[in-house]
All heavy atoms as an XYZ file, in Angstrom:
685
protein
N     -77.560     31.872   -137.153
C     -76.557     31.205   -136.380
C     -77.097     30.786   -135.025
O     -76.655     29.796   -134.484
C     -75.345     32.116   -136.172
C     -74.232     31.979   -137.178
S     -73.878     30.306   -137.563
C     -72.216     30.418   -137.966
N     -78.007     31.586   -134.495
C     -78.557     31.275   -133.182
C     -79.306     29.940   -133.201
O     -79.220     29.161   -132.253
C     -79.471     32.407   -132.724
C     -80.140     32.138   -131.422
N     -79.428     32.059   -130.239
C     -81.424     31.899   -131.102
C     -80.262     31.780   -129.259
N     -81.494     31.690   -129.755
N     -80.033     29.664   -134.291
C     -80.787     28.422   -134.405
C     -79.841     27.225   -134.490
O     -80.112     26.166   -133.923
C     -81.706     28.451   -135.620
C     -82.745     29.520   -135.542
N     -83.740     29.506   -134.599
C     -82.927     30.642   -136.283
C     -84.509     30.562   -134.763
N     -84.033     31.275   -135.790
N     -78.726     27.399   -135.185
C     -77.741     26.325   -135.303
C     -77.107     26.026   -133.954
O     -76.937     24.868   -133.570
C     -76.664     26.695   -136.328
C     -75.556     25.666   -136.530
C     -76.122     24.364   -137.078
C     -74.480     26.219   -137.454
N     -76.803     27.051   -133.200
C     -76.205     26.862   -131.882
C     -77.174     26.159   -130.937
O     -76.781     25.289   -130.153
C     -75.765     28.198   -131.309
N     -78.451     26.527   -130.997
C     -79.426     25.874   -130.122
C     -79.652     24.412   -130.536
O     -79.847     23.541   -129.696
C     -80.741     26.639   -130.110
O     -81.313     26.654   -131.403
N     -79.600     24.134   -131.850
C     -79.743     22.753   -132.318
C     -78.555     21.919   -131.873
O     -78.703     20.763   -131.471
C     -79.883     22.716   -133.838
N     -77.359     22.479   -131.937
C     -76.175     21.747   -131.502
C     -76.159     21.522   -130.003
O     -75.638     20.517   -129.521
C     -74.908     22.484   -131.952
C     -74.629     22.460   -133.455
C     -73.390     23.272   -133.774
C     -74.478     21.044   -133.964
N     -76.719     22.439   -129.256
C     -76.762     22.252   -127.800
C     -77.686     21.098   -127.430
O     -77.469     20.421   -126.423
C     -77.190     23.533   -127.106
O     -78.547     23.808   -127.390
N     -78.710     20.845   -128.222
C     -79.588     19.696   -127.979
C     -78.804     18.396   -128.162
O     -78.906     17.472   -127.366
C     -80.815     19.736   -128.920
C     -81.587     18.427   -128.867
C     -81.692     20.907   -128.574
N     -77.969     18.341   -129.217
C     -77.178     17.144   -129.463
C     -76.056     16.987   -128.447
O     -75.584     15.890   -128.194
C     -76.598     17.151   -130.876
C     -77.640     16.953   -131.940
C     -77.859     17.921   -132.896
C     -78.415     15.801   -131.963
C     -78.817     17.737   -133.875
C     -79.380     15.608   -132.934
C     -79.584     16.586   -133.895
N     -75.613     18.063   -127.852
C     -74.537     17.991   -126.866
C     -75.017     17.344   -125.575
O     -74.212     16.839   -124.801
C     -73.987     19.377   -126.596
N     -76.315     17.334   -125.331
C     -76.852     16.773   -124.100
C     -77.221     15.294   -124.213
O     -77.784     14.729   -123.282
C     -78.082     17.567   -123.660
C     -77.717     18.997   -123.297
O     -76.563     19.226   -122.883
O     -78.588     19.879   -123.442
N     -76.926     14.655   -125.343
C     -77.239     13.234   -125.505
C     -76.261     12.421   -124.669
O     -75.044     12.595   -124.778
C     -77.147     12.821   -126.995
C     -77.342     11.328   -127.155
C     -78.164     13.592   -127.811
N     -76.755     11.532   -123.802
C     -75.836     10.757   -122.952
C     -75.049      9.728   -123.758
O     -75.510      9.234   -124.783
C     -76.772     10.077   -121.952
C     -78.083     10.011   -122.641
C     -78.141     11.220   -123.544
N     -73.860      9.416   -123.298
C     -72.991      8.424   -123.924
C     -72.603      7.394   -122.869
O     -71.561      7.507   -122.232
C     -71.750      9.108   -124.511
C     -70.897      8.134   -125.274
O     -71.319      7.024   -125.567
N     -69.682      8.540   -125.596
N     -73.474      6.385   -122.655
C     -73.182      5.421   -121.590
C     -72.012      4.510   -121.958
O     -71.737      4.259   -123.129
C     -74.486      4.614   -121.482
C     -75.095      4.723   -122.834
C     -74.702      6.077   -123.364
N     -71.333      4.026   -120.941
C     -70.232      3.082   -121.143
C     -70.802      1.732   -121.586
O     -71.944      1.387   -121.258
C     -69.452      2.918   -119.853
N     -70.031      0.950   -122.356
C     -70.529     -0.358   -122.774
C     -70.710     -1.277   -121.567
O     -69.933     -1.228   -120.623
C     -69.437     -0.877   -123.711
C     -68.241     -0.056   -123.448
C     -68.699      1.234   -122.876
N     -71.753     -2.084   -121.619
C     -72.050     -3.019   -120.530
C     -72.186     -4.420   -121.106
O     -72.651     -4.594   -122.233
C     -73.335     -2.619   -119.828
N     -71.771     -5.405   -120.335
C     -71.861     -6.802   -120.750
C     -73.318     -7.264   -120.605
O     -73.823     -7.387   -119.492
C     -70.944     -7.656   -119.873
C     -70.923     -9.116   -120.287
O     -71.495     -9.445   -121.338
O     -70.316     -9.912   -119.562
N     -74.004     -7.544   -121.720
C     -75.411     -7.942   -121.622
C     -75.592     -9.353   -121.090
O     -76.681     -9.725   -120.692
C     -75.917     -7.830   -123.059
C     -74.708     -8.018   -123.891
C     -73.566     -7.447   -123.103
N     -74.526    -10.151   -121.063
C     -74.647    -11.537   -120.603
C     -74.464    -11.670   -119.106
O     -74.694    -12.738   -118.555
C     -73.606    -12.423   -121.291
O     -72.297    -12.006   -120.905
C     -73.749    -12.366   -122.798
N     -74.025    -10.601   -118.441
C     -73.816    -10.675   -117.000
C     -72.644    -11.580   -116.633
O     -72.634    -12.191   -115.581
N     -71.667    -11.690   -117.503
C     -70.493    -12.511   -117.219
C     -70.695    -13.991   -117.489
O     -69.984    -14.831   -116.952
N     -71.656    -14.328   -118.323
C     -71.943    -15.729   -118.625
C     -70.782    -16.377   -119.370
O     -70.180    -15.788   -120.260
C     -73.207    -15.820   -119.478
O     -73.397    -17.137   -119.928
N     -70.468    -17.604   -119.009
C     -69.408    -18.341   -119.687
C     -69.884    -18.939   -121.009
O     -69.076    -19.370   -121.811
C     -68.869    -19.451   -118.793
C     -68.077    -18.894   -117.629
O     -67.525    -17.806   -117.725
N     -68.021    -19.631   -116.541
N     -71.187    -18.964   -121.245
C     -71.725    -19.534   -122.473
C     -71.285    -18.789   -123.717
O     -70.977    -19.392   -124.738
N     -71.238    -17.468   -123.631
C     -70.821    -16.671   -124.776
C     -69.343    -16.914   -125.066
O     -68.939    -17.071   -126.214
C     -71.108    -15.171   -124.531
C     -70.545    -14.318   -125.646
C     -72.597    -14.940   -124.394
N     -68.530    -16.961   -124.015
C     -67.102    -17.236   -124.202
C     -66.890    -18.614   -124.798
O     -66.031    -18.804   -125.668
C     -66.362    -17.133   -122.875
O     -66.427    -15.831   -122.380
N     -67.660    -19.579   -124.359
C     -67.558    -20.930   -124.905
C     -67.950    -20.956   -126.382
O     -67.262    -21.569   -127.195
C     -68.450    -21.892   -124.107
C     -68.438    -23.348   -124.529
C     -67.063    -23.952   -124.292
C     -69.496    -24.119   -123.776
N     -69.018    -20.255   -126.725
C     -69.450    -20.188   -128.118
C     -68.388    -19.531   -128.995
O     -68.070    -20.025   -130.079
C     -70.773    -19.429   -128.224
C     -71.344    -19.249   -129.630
C     -71.700    -20.610   -130.224
C     -72.550    -18.353   -129.598
N     -67.814    -18.424   -128.522
C     -66.762    -17.756   -129.276
C     -65.534    -18.645   -129.443
O     -64.915    -18.661   -130.506
C     -66.370    -16.447   -128.598
C     -67.368    -15.304   -128.731
C     -66.927    -14.120   -127.884
C     -67.534    -14.902   -130.170
N     -65.184    -19.402   -128.406
C     -64.021    -20.283   -128.529
C     -64.296    -21.408   -129.519
O     -63.406    -21.788   -130.291
C     -63.623    -20.841   -127.163
O     -64.624    -21.698   -126.655
N     -65.515    -21.942   -129.553
C     -65.849    -22.972   -130.539
C     -65.774    -22.412   -131.963
O     -65.267    -23.065   -132.869
C     -67.252    -23.522   -130.302
C     -67.355    -24.507   -129.157
C     -68.591    -24.843   -128.629
C     -66.244    -25.104   -128.599
C     -68.711    -25.741   -127.582
C     -66.350    -26.001   -127.554
C     -67.589    -26.317   -127.055
O     -67.702    -27.204   -126.027
N     -66.301    -21.217   -132.151
C     -66.269    -20.610   -133.484
C     -64.832    -20.332   -133.913
O     -64.456    -20.571   -135.065
C     -67.122    -19.315   -133.512
C     -66.923    -18.549   -134.794
C     -68.588    -19.657   -133.322
N     -64.008    -19.862   -132.976
C     -62.606    -19.572   -133.299
C     -61.873    -20.852   -133.687
O     -61.152    -20.883   -134.682
C     -61.929    -18.894   -132.115
C     -60.537    -18.403   -132.425
C     -59.976    -17.607   -131.267
C     -58.592    -17.102   -131.574
N     -58.055    -16.272   -130.498
N     -62.049    -21.911   -132.919
C     -61.399    -23.178   -133.272
C     -61.932    -23.721   -134.589
O     -61.192    -24.281   -135.393
C     -61.571    -24.210   -132.156
C     -60.523    -24.051   -131.115
C     -60.698    -23.586   -129.838
C     -59.130    -24.316   -131.248
N     -59.502    -23.548   -129.197
C     -58.515    -23.995   -130.027
C     -58.329    -24.781   -132.295
C     -57.155    -24.134   -129.818
C     -56.973    -24.920   -132.071
C     -56.399    -24.606   -130.858
N     -63.228    -23.577   -134.823
C     -63.801    -24.025   -136.100
C     -63.203    -23.271   -137.277
O     -62.898    -23.860   -138.320
N     -63.025    -21.964   -137.113
C     -62.425    -21.164   -138.185
C     -60.976    -21.571   -138.420
O     -60.518    -21.669   -139.562
C     -62.518    -19.688   -137.850
N     -60.228    -21.822   -137.341
C     -58.835    -22.250   -137.494
C     -58.746    -23.622   -138.167
O     -57.865    -23.861   -138.997
C     -58.131    -22.272   -136.142
C     -57.832    -20.901   -135.539
C     -57.262    -21.047   -134.135
C     -56.878    -20.128   -136.426
N     -59.655    -24.512   -137.836
C     -59.676    -25.834   -138.479
C     -59.998    -25.689   -139.965
O     -59.385    -26.329   -140.813
C     -60.668    -26.768   -137.762
C     -60.111    -27.148   -136.389
C     -60.956    -28.009   -138.585
C     -61.105    -27.848   -135.494
N     -60.970    -24.835   -140.288
C     -61.318    -24.618   -141.697
C     -60.137    -24.030   -142.468
O     -59.879    -24.425   -143.613
C     -62.533    -23.685   -141.799
N     -59.389    -23.123   -141.848
C     -58.213    -22.543   -142.510
C     -57.123    -23.587   -142.700
O     -56.436    -23.598   -143.727
C     -57.684    -21.360   -141.709
S     -58.752    -19.912   -141.746
N     -56.959    -24.471   -141.720
C     -55.959    -25.532   -141.855
C     -56.328    -26.498   -142.976
O     -55.468    -26.903   -143.766
C     -55.813    -26.282   -140.530
N     -57.592    -26.842   -143.069
C     -58.047    -27.719   -144.154
C     -57.839    -27.042   -145.502
O     -57.374    -27.663   -146.466
C     -59.529    -28.118   -143.939
C     -59.639    -29.054   -142.738
C     -60.115    -28.753   -145.184
C     -61.060    -29.313   -142.290
N     -58.138    -25.751   -145.579
C     -57.944    -25.016   -146.828
C     -56.469    -24.946   -147.205
O     -56.109    -25.066   -148.385
C     -58.526    -23.614   -146.704
N     -55.590    -24.769   -146.215
C     -54.155    -24.712   -146.501
C     -53.655    -26.061   -147.022
O     -52.870    -26.119   -147.982
C     -53.383    -24.306   -145.249
N     -54.101    -27.153   -146.411
C     -53.694    -28.478   -146.883
C     -54.238    -28.764   -148.282
O     -53.522    -29.281   -149.145
C     -54.169    -29.556   -145.908
C     -53.455    -29.575   -144.558
C     -54.140    -30.554   -143.621
C     -51.999    -29.927   -144.734
N     -55.487    -28.415   -148.508
C     -56.084    -28.649   -149.826
C     -55.419    -27.794   -150.897
O     -55.202    -28.254   -152.020
C     -57.586    -28.355   -149.773
N     -55.056    -26.567   -150.555
C     -54.403    -25.717   -151.545
C     -52.997    -26.209   -151.852
O     -52.532    -26.091   -152.992
C     -54.362    -24.265   -151.077
O     -53.596    -24.150   -149.888
N     -52.308    -26.804   -150.876
C     -51.016    -27.432   -151.156
C     -51.158    -28.588   -152.126
O     -50.358    -28.753   -153.050
N     -52.192    -29.389   -151.936
C     -52.464    -30.470   -152.879
C     -52.833    -29.953   -154.256
O     -52.448    -30.535   -155.278
N     -53.553    -28.851   -154.295
C     -53.936    -28.246   -155.576
C     -52.706    -27.727   -156.324
O     -52.602    -27.896   -157.542
C     -54.930    -27.118   -155.328
C     -55.773    -26.620   -156.489
C     -56.603    -27.750   -157.079
C     -56.676    -25.496   -156.030
N     -51.769    -27.136   -155.576
C     -50.532    -26.679   -156.214
C     -49.741    -27.860   -156.773
O     -49.225    -27.800   -157.897
C     -49.667    -25.909   -155.207
C     -50.147    -24.524   -154.915
S     -48.996    -23.572   -153.907
C     -49.218    -24.310   -152.300
N     -49.640    -28.933   -155.990
C     -48.891    -30.105   -156.449
C     -49.560    -30.742   -157.663
O     -48.890    -31.095   -158.640
C     -48.770    -31.114   -155.316
N     -50.874    -30.890   -157.608
C     -51.585    -31.495   -158.735
C     -51.463    -30.637   -159.991
O     -51.316    -31.167   -161.095
C     -53.061    -31.679   -158.375
N     -51.493    -29.324   -159.835
C     -51.353    -28.436   -160.975
C     -49.973    -28.513   -161.601
O     -49.826    -28.470   -162.821
N     -48.942    -28.637   -160.758
C     -47.583    -28.747   -161.288
C     -47.356    -30.099   -161.961
O     -46.754    -30.177   -163.027
C     -46.556    -28.583   -160.164
C     -46.194    -27.171   -159.865
C     -45.557    -26.530   -161.059
C     -44.736    -25.345   -160.647
N     -44.237    -24.611   -161.781
N     -47.833    -31.173   -161.331
C     -47.596    -32.510   -161.875
C     -48.387    -32.774   -163.147
O     -47.950    -33.530   -164.007
C     -47.933    -33.567   -160.830
C     -47.001    -33.610   -159.622
C     -47.505    -34.602   -158.598
C     -45.584    -33.956   -160.042
N     -49.553    -32.168   -163.284
C     -50.382    -32.411   -164.463
C     -50.202    -31.327   -165.530
O     -50.952    -31.309   -166.497
C     -51.851    -32.493   -164.055
O     -52.282    -31.262   -163.537
N     -49.228    -30.446   -165.324
C     -48.920    -29.382   -166.268
C     -50.136    -28.481   -166.517
O     -50.485    -28.163   -167.652
C     -48.368    -29.940   -167.587
C     -47.638    -28.879   -168.385
O     -47.226    -27.860   -167.829
N     -47.486    -29.111   -169.676
N     -50.789    -28.103   -165.426
C     -51.923    -27.177   -165.479
C     -51.575    -25.955   -164.631
O     -51.836    -25.936   -163.420
C     -53.183    -27.837   -164.941
C     -53.689    -28.934   -165.830
C     -55.061    -29.387   -165.355
N     -55.593    -30.367   -166.253
C     -55.923    -31.592   -165.902
N     -55.778    -31.978   -164.654
N     -56.417    -32.427   -166.784
N     -50.965    -24.958   -165.236
C     -50.514    -23.810   -164.451
C     -51.655    -23.029   -163.792
O     -51.461    -22.447   -162.733
C     -49.759    -22.941   -165.455
C     -50.160    -23.423   -166.802
C     -50.620    -24.831   -166.652
N     -52.837    -23.044   -164.397
C     -53.957    -22.330   -163.781
C     -54.376    -22.988   -162.473
O     -54.746    -22.304   -161.516
C     -55.137    -22.229   -164.749
C     -55.630    -23.590   -165.231
O     -54.782    -24.496   -165.380
O     -56.841    -23.734   -165.452
N     -54.285    -24.309   -162.406
C     -54.629    -25.016   -161.171
C     -53.602    -24.717   -160.090
O     -53.958    -24.503   -158.922
C     -54.704    -26.535   -161.430
O     -55.665    -26.765   -162.468
C     -55.121    -27.282   -160.192
N     -52.324    -24.682   -160.465
C     -51.279    -24.352   -159.495
C     -51.443    -22.922   -158.986
O     -51.247    -22.650   -157.792
C     -49.906    -24.543   -160.123
N     -51.833    -22.005   -159.865
C     -52.054    -20.616   -159.445
C     -53.243    -20.510   -158.492
O     -53.210    -19.735   -157.532
C     -52.271    -19.716   -160.662
C     -51.026    -19.440   -161.465
C     -49.974    -18.692   -160.661
O     -50.331    -17.764   -159.908
O     -48.787    -19.038   -160.788
N     -54.292    -21.266   -158.757
C     -55.442    -21.272   -157.839
C     -55.025    -21.795   -156.477
O     -55.470    -21.297   -155.444
C     -56.576    -22.120   -158.405
C     -57.310    -21.481   -159.544
C     -58.419    -22.379   -160.051
C     -59.089    -21.781   -161.268
N     -60.122    -22.656   -161.819
N     -54.165    -22.814   -156.469
C     -53.672    -23.353   -155.207
C     -52.841    -22.338   -154.445
O     -52.962    -22.220   -153.220
N     -52.004    -21.586   -155.157
C     -51.192    -20.562   -154.497
C     -52.070    -19.470   -153.903
O     -51.856    -19.024   -152.773
C     -50.214    -19.944   -155.495
C     -49.099    -20.863   -155.917
C     -48.239    -20.202   -156.982
C     -47.252    -21.193   -157.568
N     -46.483    -20.593   -158.678
N     -53.055    -19.046   -154.664
C     -53.972    -18.016   -154.170
C     -54.753    -18.509   -152.956
O     -54.905    -17.791   -151.963
C     -54.926    -17.612   -155.288
O     -55.874    -16.695   -154.818
N     -55.223    -19.740   -153.019
C     -55.974    -20.302   -151.894
C     -55.099    -20.440   -150.659
O     -55.549    -20.215   -149.531
C     -56.554    -21.656   -152.284
N     -53.831    -20.780   -150.860
C     -52.909    -20.925   -149.724
C     -52.682    -19.577   -149.040
O     -52.720    -19.487   -147.810
C     -51.582    -21.513   -150.197
C     -50.626    -21.783   -149.078
C     -50.849    -22.836   -148.213
C     -49.519    -20.993   -148.890
C     -49.982    -23.091   -147.169
C     -48.637    -21.232   -147.856
C     -48.871    -22.291   -146.995
N     -52.489    -18.535   -149.833
C     -52.278    -17.209   -149.249
C     -53.523    -16.754   -148.494
O     -53.443    -16.216   -147.387
C     -51.873    -16.201   -150.337
C     -50.455    -16.521   -150.790
C     -51.981    -14.768   -149.844
C     -49.957    -15.708   -151.941
N     -54.706    -16.999   -149.065
C     -55.940    -16.593   -148.385
C     -56.212    -17.424   -147.136
O     -56.785    -16.920   -146.169
C     -57.127    -16.620   -149.344
C     -57.137    -15.427   -150.233
C     -56.891    -15.389   -151.574
C     -57.358    -14.076   -149.836
N     -56.948    -14.099   -152.032
C     -57.235    -13.264   -150.979
C     -57.643    -13.460   -148.627
C     -57.390    -11.885   -150.951
C     -57.794    -12.080   -148.611
C     -57.675    -11.326   -149.743
N     -55.798    -18.696   -147.147
C     -55.983    -19.495   -145.930
C     -55.064    -18.989   -144.820
O     -55.454    -18.959   -143.656
C     -55.748    -20.974   -146.207
O     -54.405    -21.219   -146.563
N     -53.846    -18.563   -145.178
C     -52.960    -17.971   -144.170
C     -53.503    -16.638   -143.667
O     -53.425    -16.342   -142.473
C     -51.554    -17.787   -144.746
C     -50.764    -19.058   -145.009
C     -49.393    -18.709   -145.569
C     -50.625    -19.893   -143.757
N     -54.073    -15.848   -144.568
C     -54.698    -14.591   -144.141
C     -55.883    -14.864   -143.213
O     -56.106    -14.123   -142.248
C     -55.147    -13.794   -145.362
N     -56.617    -15.936   -143.484
C     -57.729    -16.312   -142.601
C     -57.253    -16.712   -141.218
O     -57.879    -16.385   -140.216
N     -56.126    -17.427   -141.158
C     -55.555    -17.803   -139.855
C     -55.165    -16.558   -139.072
O     -55.451    -16.442   -137.877
C     -54.339    -18.743   -140.037
C     -53.558    -18.882   -138.754
C     -54.784    -20.095   -140.532
N     -54.511    -15.617   -139.740
C     -54.087    -14.389   -139.070
C     -55.298    -13.591   -138.594
O     -55.345    -13.118   -137.456
C     -53.188    -13.556   -140.001
C     -51.866    -14.286   -140.228
C     -52.944    -12.162   -139.431
C     -51.016    -13.708   -141.329
N     -56.295    -13.462   -139.453
C     -57.501    -12.714   -139.071
C     -58.219    -13.384   -137.906
O     -58.690    -12.713   -136.978
C     -58.441    -12.591   -140.266
N     -58.291    -14.706   -137.920
C     -58.952    -15.431   -136.845
C     -58.180    -15.298   -135.536
O     -58.772    -15.122   -134.471
C     -59.093    -16.918   -137.219
O     -59.839    -17.018   -138.428
C     -59.794    -17.698   -136.129
N     -56.862    -15.373   -135.626
C     -56.040    -15.321   -134.415
C     -56.074    -13.953   -133.745
O     -56.014    -13.870   -132.517
C     -54.604    -15.698   -134.751
N     -56.188    -12.879   -134.535
C     -56.145    -11.551   -133.923
C     -57.519    -10.914   -133.753
O     -57.615     -9.838   -133.179
C     -55.227    -10.595   -134.711
C     -55.808    -10.280   -136.087
C     -53.827    -11.120   -134.789
C     -55.093     -9.160   -136.801
N     -58.573    -11.564   -134.213
C     -59.902    -10.941   -134.186
C     -60.364    -10.616   -132.765
O     -60.730     -9.473   -132.478
C     -60.921    -11.837   -134.875
N     -60.366    -11.580   -131.883
C     -60.903    -11.350   -130.536
C     -60.003    -10.421   -129.724
O     -60.511     -9.484   -129.095
C     -61.184    -12.687   -129.831
C     -62.354    -13.361   -130.531
C     -61.468    -12.484   -128.352
C     -62.742    -14.706   -130.002
N     -58.660    -10.604   -129.713
C     -57.849     -9.618   -128.985
C     -57.990     -8.199   -129.546
O     -57.971     -7.232   -128.799
C     -56.417    -10.129   -129.155
C     -56.542    -11.574   -129.427
C     -57.841    -11.730   -130.157
N     -58.147     -8.081   -130.869
C     -58.315     -6.756   -131.477
C     -59.616     -6.119   -131.018
O     -59.637     -4.939   -130.626
C     -58.275     -6.871   -132.999
C     -58.462     -5.569   -133.765
C     -57.259     -4.677   -133.568
C     -58.665     -5.853   -135.226
N     -60.690     -6.877   -131.024
C     -61.977     -6.334   -130.581
C     -61.920     -5.972   -129.101
O     -62.412     -4.909   -128.694
C     -63.112     -7.352   -130.862
C     -64.395     -6.951   -130.173
C     -63.331     -7.472   -132.353
N     -61.298     -6.819   -128.288
C     -61.173     -6.512   -126.857
C     -60.360     -5.238   -126.627
O     -60.684     -4.442   -125.755
C     -60.530     -7.682   -126.115
C     -61.479     -8.849   -125.961
O     -62.695     -8.690   -126.049
N     -60.933    -10.024   -125.767
N     -59.308     -5.053   -127.406
C     -58.479     -3.855   -127.265
C     -59.238     -2.605   -127.677
O     -59.216     -1.594   -126.983
C     -57.197     -3.984   -128.100
O     -56.490     -5.148   -127.684
C     -56.322     -2.768   -127.959
N     -59.941     -2.677   -128.793
C     -60.681     -1.509   -129.284
C     -61.793     -1.131   -128.328
O     -61.942      0.026   -127.945
C     -61.229     -1.777   -130.707
C     -62.224     -0.702   -131.108
C     -60.098     -1.864   -131.700
N     -62.583     -2.107   -127.885
C     -63.682     -1.790   -126.990
C     -63.203     -1.508   -125.580
O     -63.847     -0.793   -124.835
C     -64.739     -2.900   -126.998
C     -65.587     -2.883   -128.241
C     -65.538     -3.910   -129.145
C     -66.406     -1.816   -128.502
C     -66.306     -3.891   -130.293
C     -67.196     -1.770   -129.644
C     -67.134     -2.816   -130.536
N     -62.050     -2.074   -125.203
C     -61.484     -1.754   -123.897
C     -60.996     -0.325   -123.847
O     -61.087      0.346   -122.815
N     -60.460      0.173   -124.971
C     -59.983      1.565   -125.018
C     -61.154      2.539   -125.047
O     -61.035      3.667   -124.598
C     -59.110      1.757   -126.255
N     -62.302      2.108   -125.588
C     -63.459      3.000   -125.682
C     -64.165      3.144   -124.351
O     -64.904      4.097   -124.145
C     -64.443      2.473   -126.732
N     -63.971      2.185   -123.438
C     -64.714      2.203   -122.175
C     -64.139      3.052   -121.141
O     -63.560      3.907   -120.863
């Protein structure tokens, strides 16, 4: 037991520094993140519109599998919008609480 206690005391002395911004407050990273976020939202909007067309085409051409693919794609495009919209605030909240 003595060896285990001494081994654990070595691990207890490992420093845990607070997170630091490696960019030094650069606006370039924020700009890049905003471009990626808008790009993701645009891609989700295009997917939602295309999946609506897929549902309509599947119903009009009597192809239920195509309509089902459109419904699935529409739900996933909405999930992508939600994930994109909350990703950065969620990360900021989690890392803000850790600091």
